[in-house]
C-alpha atoms as an extended CHARMM CRD file, in Angstrom:
* protein
*
       174  EXT
         1         1  MET       CA              0.0000000000        0.0000000000        0.0000000000  PROA      1               0.0000000000
         2         2  LYS       CA              1.2470000000        3.4530000000       -0.8840000000  PROA      2               0.0000000000
         3         3  ILE       CA              2.3270000000        5.4890000000        2.1230000000  PROA      3               0.0000000000
         4         4  PRO       CA              0.3460000000        8.7440000000        2.2320000000  PROA      4               0.0000000000
         5         5  VAL       CA              1.9990000000       12.0720000000        1.6120000000  PROA      5               0.0000000000
         6         6  GLU       CA              1.7730000000       14.3440000000        4.6780000000  PROA      6               0.0000000000
         7         7  LYS       CA             -0.5180000000       16.7810000000        2.8650000000  PROA      7               0.0000000000
         8         8  ASP       CA             -3.1220000000       13.9870000000        2.5440000000  PROA      8               0.0000000000
         9         9  LEU       CA             -3.3540000000       13.6500000000        6.3350000000  PROA      9               0.0000000000
        10        10  SER       CA             -5.5390000000       15.9600000000        8.3690000000  PROA      10              0.0000000000
        11        11  CYS       CA             -5.1670000000       13.9840000000       11.6060000000  PROA      11              0.0000000000
        12        12  SER       CA             -2.9030000000       11.1590000000       12.6960000000  PROA      12              0.0000000000
        13        13  GLU       CA             -2.5360000000        9.4190000000       16.0490000000  PROA      13              0.0000000000
        14        14  THR       CA             -0.4080000000        6.4970000000       17.1400000000  PROA      14              0.0000000000
        15        15  GLN       CA             -1.1450000000        4.8870000000       20.5130000000  PROA      15              0.0000000000
        16        16  TYR       CA              0.8700000000        2.2370000000       22.3360000000  PROA      16              0.0000000000
        17        17  PHE       CA              0.0100000000       -0.0390000000       25.2440000000  PROA      17              0.0000000000
        18        18  ARG       CA              1.9760000000        1.7070000000       27.9840000000  PROA      18              0.0000000000
        19        19  GLN       CA             -0.2480000000        1.3460000000       31.0400000000  PROA      19              0.0000000000
        20        20  ILE       CA              1.8280000000        1.0150000000       34.2010000000  PROA      20              0.0000000000
        21        21  TRP       CA             -0.0500000000       -2.1220000000       35.3270000000  PROA      21              0.0000000000
        22        22  LEU       CA              0.7130000000       -3.8020000000       31.9970000000  PROA      22              0.0000000000
        23        23  ILE       CA              4.3870000000       -2.8570000000       32.1380000000  PROA      23              0.0000000000
        24        24  LEU       CA              4.6400000000       -4.1790000000       35.7020000000  PROA      24              0.0000000000
        25        25  LEU       CA              2.8560000000       -7.4050000000       34.7460000000  PROA      25              0.0000000000
        26        26  MET       CA              5.1970000000       -8.0040000000       31.7950000000  PROA      26              0.0000000000
        27        27  LEU       CA              8.2840000000       -7.1960000000       33.8890000000  PROA      27              0.0000000000
        28        28  ALA       CA              7.1190000000       -9.4490000000       36.7220000000  PROA      28              0.0000000000
        29        29  THR       CA              6.4460000000      -12.3340000000       34.3190000000  PROA      29              0.0000000000
        30        30  SER       CA              9.8390000000      -11.9320000000       32.6600000000  PROA      30              0.0000000000
        31        31  ALA       CA             11.5830000000      -11.6500000000       36.0310000000  PROA      31              0.0000000000
        32        32  LEU       CA              9.8470000000      -14.7770000000       37.3370000000  PROA      32              0.0000000000
        33        33  PHE       CA             11.0070000000      -16.8780000000       34.3890000000  PROA      33              0.0000000000
        34        34  LEU       CA             14.5390000000      -15.4230000000       34.5200000000  PROA      34              0.0000000000
        35        35  TYR       CA             14.7080000000      -16.2240000000       38.2240000000  PROA      35              0.0000000000
        36        36  ALA       CA             13.3430000000      -19.7430000000       37.6360000000  PROA      36              0.0000000000
        37        37  MET       CA             16.0350000000      -20.3580000000       35.0330000000  PROA      37              0.0000000000
        38        38  TYR       CA             18.7240000000      -18.9170000000       37.3300000000  PROA      38              0.0000000000
        39        39  GLU       CA             17.6290000000      -21.0980000000       40.2370000000  PROA      39              0.0000000000
        40        40  GLN       CA             17.2060000000      -24.2750000000       38.2060000000  PROA      40              0.0000000000
        41        41  PHE       CA             20.2400000000      -23.9630000000       35.8890000000  PROA      41              0.0000000000
        42        42  ILE       CA             22.8110000000      -21.9040000000       37.8230000000  PROA      42              0.0000000000
        43        43  LEU       CA             22.0550000000      -22.9130000000       41.4120000000  PROA      43              0.0000000000
        44        44  GLY       CA             20.9310000000      -26.4190000000       40.4730000000  PROA      44              0.0000000000
        45        45  VAL       CA             17.8450000000      -26.1720000000       42.6750000000  PROA      45              0.0000000000
        46        46  PRO       CA             14.5450000000      -27.2250000000       41.0750000000  PROA      46              0.0000000000
        47        47  PHE       CA             12.1920000000      -24.2380000000       40.8990000000  PROA      47              0.0000000000
        48        48  GLY       CA              8.9030000000      -24.7630000000       42.7580000000  PROA      48              0.0000000000
        49        49  ASP       CA              7.1730000000      -27.7360000000       44.3460000000  PROA      49              0.0000000000
        50        50  LYS       CA              6.5980000000      -29.4130000000       40.9770000000  PROA      50              0.0000000000
        51        51  PRO       CA              9.4410000000      -28.1150000000       38.7950000000  PROA      51              0.0000000000
        52        52  MET       CA              9.2020000000      -28.1040000000       35.0270000000  PROA      52              0.0000000000
        53        53  PRO       CA             11.6480000000      -30.1920000000       33.0640000000  PROA      53              0.0000000000
        54        54  ASP       CA             14.5750000000      -28.0890000000       31.8640000000  PROA      54              0.0000000000
        55        55  ASN       CA             13.5250000000      -28.0450000000       28.2070000000  PROA      55              0.0000000000
        56        56  VAL       CA              9.9510000000      -26.9830000000       29.0940000000  PROA      56              0.0000000000
        57        57  LEU       CA             11.2860000000      -24.2180000000       31.3690000000  PROA      57              0.0000000000
        58        58  ILE       CA             13.4750000000      -22.9330000000       28.5300000000  PROA      58              0.0000000000
        59        59  ILE       CA             10.5340000000      -22.9260000000       26.0880000000  PROA      59              0.0000000000
        60        60  PHE       CA              8.1870000000      -21.2160000000       28.5650000000  PROA      60              0.0000000000
        61        61  SER       CA             10.8780000000      -18.6790000000       29.4750000000  PROA      61              0.0000000000
        62        62  ILE       CA             11.4180000000      -17.7750000000       25.8340000000  PROA      62              0.0000000000
        63        63  ILE       CA              7.6960000000      -17.5290000000       25.1070000000  PROA      63              0.0000000000
        64        64  PHE       CA              6.4360000000      -15.7890000000       28.2700000000  PROA      64              0.0000000000
        65        65  GLY       CA              9.6470000000      -14.0470000000       29.3060000000  PROA      65              0.0000000000
        66        66  LEU       CA             10.6750000000      -12.6420000000       25.9180000000  PROA      66              0.0000000000
        67        67  ILE       CA              8.3350000000      -13.1750000000       22.9570000000  PROA      67              0.0000000000
        68        68  PHE       CA              4.9920000000      -12.3610000000       24.6210000000  PROA      68              0.0000000000
        69        69  PRO       CA              6.2230000000       -9.1240000000       26.2940000000  PROA      69              0.0000000000
        70        70  ALA       CA              7.8980000000       -8.0660000000       23.0270000000  PROA      70              0.0000000000
        71        71  PHE       CA              4.6490000000       -8.7310000000       21.1690000000  PROA      71              0.0000000000
        72        72  ILE       CA              2.5720000000       -6.7460000000       23.6930000000  PROA      72              0.0000000000
        73        73  PHE       CA              4.9790000000       -3.8000000000       23.5700000000  PROA      73              0.0000000000
        74        74  SER       CA              5.0100000000       -3.8440000000       19.7570000000  PROA      74              0.0000000000
        75        75  LEU       CA              1.2060000000       -3.5380000000       19.5530000000  PROA      75              0.0000000000
        76        76  HSD       CA              0.0250000000       -0.0940000000       18.5650000000  PROA      76              0.0000000000
        77        77  LEU       CA             -2.9870000000        1.5400000000       16.9800000000  PROA      77              0.0000000000
        78        78  ILE       CA             -2.5590000000        4.0010000000       14.1250000000  PROA      78              0.0000000000
        79        79  THR       CA             -5.5410000000        6.1550000000       13.2030000000  PROA      79              0.0000000000
        80        80  GLN       CA             -5.3380000000        8.4900000000       10.2050000000  PROA      80              0.0000000000
        81        81  VAL       CA             -7.8890000000       10.8410000000        8.7250000000  PROA      81              0.0000000000
        82        82  ARG       CA             -6.9400000000       11.2170000000        5.0630000000  PROA      82              0.0000000000
        83        83  LYS       CA             -8.6060000000       12.9300000000        2.1370000000  PROA      83              0.0000000000
        84        84  ASP       CA            -10.0310000000        9.6610000000        0.8060000000  PROA      84              0.0000000000
        85        85  GLY       CA            -11.0790000000        7.9450000000        4.0380000000  PROA      85              0.0000000000
        86        86  LEU       CA            -10.4350000000        7.0180000000        7.6330000000  PROA      86              0.0000000000
        87        87  TYR       CA             -7.5940000000        4.5340000000        8.0230000000  PROA      87              0.0000000000
        88        88  ILE       CA             -7.0030000000        2.2440000000       11.0000000000  PROA      88              0.0000000000
        89        89  ARG       CA             -4.1700000000       -0.1790000000       11.5590000000  PROA      89              0.0000000000
        90        90  PHE       CA             -3.5300000000       -2.2980000000       14.6430000000  PROA      90              0.0000000000
        91        91  VAL       CA              0.1350000000       -3.1860000000       14.2220000000  PROA      91              0.0000000000
        92        92  PRO       CA              1.2670000000       -6.0350000000       13.9710000000  PROA      92              0.0000000000
        93        93  LEU       CA             -2.1910000000       -7.6670000000       13.7360000000  PROA      93              0.0000000000
        94        94  HSD       CA             -3.2110000000       -5.8220000000       10.5720000000  PROA      94              0.0000000000
        95        95  PRO       CA             -0.7330000000       -6.2740000000        7.7070000000  PROA      95              0.0000000000
        96        96  SER       CA             -2.0570000000       -3.0550000000        6.1370000000  PROA      96              0.0000000000
        97        97  PHE       CA             -4.4800000000       -0.2460000000        6.8970000000  PROA      97              0.0000000000
        98        98  VAL       CA             -8.2210000000       -0.8690000000        7.0940000000  PROA      98              0.0000000000
        99        99  LYS       CA             -9.9550000000        1.8730000000        5.1180000000  PROA      99              0.0000000000
       100       100  ILE       CA            -13.3570000000        3.2330000000        6.1200000000  PROA      100             0.0000000000
       101       101  GLU       CA            -15.0840000000        5.2520000000        3.4080000000  PROA      101             0.0000000000
       102       102  TYR       CA            -16.5810000000        8.5460000000        4.5600000000  PROA      102             0.0000000000
       103       103  THR       CA            -19.7070000000        7.7970000000        2.5280000000  PROA      103             0.0000000000
       104       104  ASP       CA            -20.3140000000        4.6900000000        4.6920000000  PROA      104             0.0000000000
       105       105  ILE       CA            -20.3790000000        6.7290000000        7.9060000000  PROA      105             0.0000000000
       106       106  VAL       CA            -23.8930000000        7.9550000000        8.7420000000  PROA      106             0.0000000000
       107       107  ARG       CA            -22.8270000000        9.8120000000       11.8660000000  PROA      107             0.0000000000
       108       108  PHE       CA            -20.2300000000        9.8110000000       14.6100000000  PROA      108             0.0000000000
       109       109  GLU       CA            -19.8250000000       11.1690000000       18.1110000000  PROA      109             0.0000000000
       110       110  THR       CA            -17.1610000000       11.5880000000       20.7300000000  PROA      110             0.0000000000
       111       111  VAL       CA            -17.8650000000        9.3390000000       23.6730000000  PROA      111             0.0000000000
       112       112  THR       CA            -16.6640000000        8.4010000000       27.1000000000  PROA      112             0.0000000000
       113       113  TYR       CA            -17.0690000000        4.6540000000       27.4030000000  PROA      113             0.0000000000
       114       114  SER       CA            -16.2320000000        1.7610000000       29.6940000000  PROA      114             0.0000000000
       115       115  PRO       CA            -13.6240000000       -0.4260000000       27.9640000000  PROA      115             0.0000000000
       116       116  ILE       CA            -14.1880000000       -3.3120000000       30.3750000000  PROA      116             0.0000000000
       117       117  PHE       CA            -17.9960000000       -3.3120000000       30.5850000000  PROA      117             0.0000000000
       118       118  GLU       CA            -18.8440000000       -2.2580000000       27.0250000000  PROA      118             0.0000000000
       119       119  TYR       CA            -16.0980000000       -4.0610000000       25.0990000000  PROA      119             0.0000000000
       120       120  GLY       CA            -14.3970000000       -6.4920000000       27.4700000000  PROA      120             0.0000000000
       121       121  GLY       CA            -11.0940000000       -4.6350000000       27.6130000000  PROA      121             0.0000000000
       122       122  TRP       CA             -8.6080000000       -3.1130000000       25.1910000000  PROA      122             0.0000000000
       123       123  GLY       CA             -7.3870000000       -4.1880000000       21.7780000000  PROA      123             0.0000000000
       124       124  ILE       CA             -9.5930000000       -5.2050000000       18.8730000000  PROA      124             0.0000000000
       125       125  ARG       CA            -12.7530000000       -6.0280000000       20.7690000000  PROA      125             0.0000000000
       126       126  TYR       CA            -16.3540000000       -6.9880000000       20.1120000000  PROA      126             0.0000000000
       127       127  GLY       CA            -18.8760000000       -5.8990000000       22.6910000000  PROA      127             0.0000000000
       128       128  ILE       CA            -22.5010000000       -5.0460000000       23.2660000000  PROA      128             0.0000000000
       129       129  LYS       CA            -22.0650000000       -1.7730000000       21.3870000000  PROA      129             0.0000000000
       130       130  GLY       CA            -20.1990000000       -3.1830000000       18.3920000000  PROA      130             0.0000000000
       131       131  LYS       CA            -16.5460000000       -3.4220000000       17.4690000000  PROA      131             0.0000000000
       132       132  ALA       CA            -13.8130000000       -1.3840000000       19.1310000000  PROA      132             0.0000000000
       133       133  TYR       CA            -10.2250000000       -0.5280000000       18.3830000000  PROA      133             0.0000000000
       134       134  ASN       CA             -8.7550000000        0.8130000000       21.5990000000  PROA      134             0.0000000000
       135       135  VAL       CA             -5.4400000000        0.8840000000       23.3980000000  PROA      135             0.0000000000
       136       136  SER       CA             -5.8950000000        2.8850000000       26.5780000000  PROA      136             0.0000000000
       137       137  GLY       CA             -8.1920000000        5.3100000000       28.2820000000  PROA      137             0.0000000000
       138       138  ASN       CA            -11.9290000000        5.6530000000       27.9750000000  PROA      138             0.0000000000
       139       139  ARG       CA            -12.3990000000        8.2980000000       25.2710000000  PROA      139             0.0000000000
       140       140  GLY       CA            -13.0210000000        7.7800000000       21.6060000000  PROA      140             0.0000000000
       141       141  VAL       CA            -15.1610000000        8.3530000000       18.5560000000  PROA      141             0.0000000000
       142       142  ARG       CA            -18.0750000000        6.0210000000       17.8450000000  PROA      142             0.0000000000
       143       143  LEU       CA            -18.9050000000        5.6410000000       14.1580000000  PROA      143             0.0000000000
       144       144  MET       CA            -22.3650000000        4.5890000000       12.9830000000  PROA      144             0.0000000000
       145       145  PHE       CA            -22.6520000000        3.0870000000        9.4790000000  PROA      145             0.0000000000
       146       146  ASN       CA            -25.2920000000        2.7480000000        6.7600000000  PROA      146             0.0000000000
       147       147  ASN       CA            -25.6850000000       -0.9590000000        7.5660000000  PROA      147             0.0000000000
       148       148  GLY       CA            -26.3610000000       -0.3490000000       11.2820000000  PROA      148             0.0000000000
       149       149  ARG       CA            -22.8990000000       -1.3950000000       12.4930000000  PROA      149             0.0000000000
       150       150  HSD       CA            -20.9660000000        0.6250000000       15.0670000000  PROA      150             0.0000000000
       151       151  ILE       CA            -17.2240000000        0.9320000000       15.4780000000  PROA      151             0.0000000000
       152       152  LEU       CA            -15.5150000000        2.6920000000       18.3500000000  PROA      152             0.0000000000
       153       153  ILE       CA            -12.0510000000        4.0980000000       17.7950000000  PROA      153             0.0000000000
       154       154  GLY       CA            -10.3160000000        4.8390000000       21.0700000000  PROA      154             0.0000000000
       155       155  SER       CA             -8.3350000000        8.0610000000       21.0720000000  PROA      155             0.0000000000
       156       156  GLN       CA             -6.3530000000       10.2180000000       23.4400000000  PROA      156             0.0000000000
       157       157  ARG       CA             -7.4590000000       13.1210000000       21.2300000000  PROA      157             0.0000000000
       158       158  ALA       CA            -11.0990000000       12.2130000000       20.5420000000  PROA      158             0.0000000000
       159       159  GLU       CA            -12.2870000000       15.7850000000       19.9220000000  PROA      159             0.0000000000
       160       160  GLU       CA             -9.4850000000       16.4330000000       17.4270000000  PROA      160             0.0000000000
       161       161  LEU       CA            -10.3130000000       13.1750000000       15.6270000000  PROA      161             0.0000000000
       162       162  ALA       CA            -14.0180000000       14.1030000000       15.4630000000  PROA      162             0.0000000000
       163       163  ILE       CA            -13.2430000000       17.5610000000       14.0710000000  PROA      163             0.0000000000
       164       164  ALA       CA            -10.9350000000       16.0670000000       11.4290000000  PROA      164             0.0000000000
       165       165  LEU       CA            -13.6690000000       13.5580000000       10.4750000000  PROA      165             0.0000000000
       166       166  GLN       CA            -16.2620000000       16.3400000000       10.2750000000  PROA      166             0.0000000000
       167       167  ASN       CA            -13.9940000000       18.4150000000        8.0370000000  PROA      167             0.0000000000
       168       168  ALA       CA            -13.2330000000       15.4270000000        5.7920000000  PROA      168             0.0000000000
       169       169  LYS       CA            -16.9290000000       14.5110000000        5.4670000000  PROA      169             0.0000000000
       170       170  SER       CA            -17.7890000000       18.1530000000        4.7190000000  PROA      170             0.0000000000
       171       171  ARG       CA            -15.2500000000       18.2070000000        1.8630000000  PROA      171             0.0000000000
       172       172  ILE       CA            -16.7610000000       15.0080000000        0.4360000000  PROA      172             0.0000000000
       173       173  ASN       CA            -20.3290000000       16.3690000000        0.6550000000  PROA      173             0.0000000000
       174       174  ALA       CA            -19.4010000000       19.7810000000       -0.8110000000  PROA      174             0.0000000000
């Protein structure tokens, strides 16, 4: 996909998972597996009441101590309002941008929502109010479509995103 020229963007936001509780959870998990490996391999003391075999501990340490935290910290949501549509990409889950045509959007509104109760958390979620792309916080823009679907796009700058969408839709309708 062609990368947009800056002049084609009226609004762009990139959000990362950087909540302190998530960072602490990832660090604690990594530290636990590093300590388990240290105790079992360096000190020669089996880790825990029912220790894992060495090869299983190595595999789990690589997966949960390195790969999973790296994956979580690489996740980010890119939202772009361009001349020809709204683009969303949840990296690395989406190989390219998902384009939403302005003509498909009936209306939109800035909202304060409950990520846990309305969508079951953060990420690409499906909840009682439709689909959501969110990374942190509880603010966003809810889009309503011709076919009755709803999509929520979480944003740290929800008002700015809504204004950019309004301006883009106005240019299309003019």
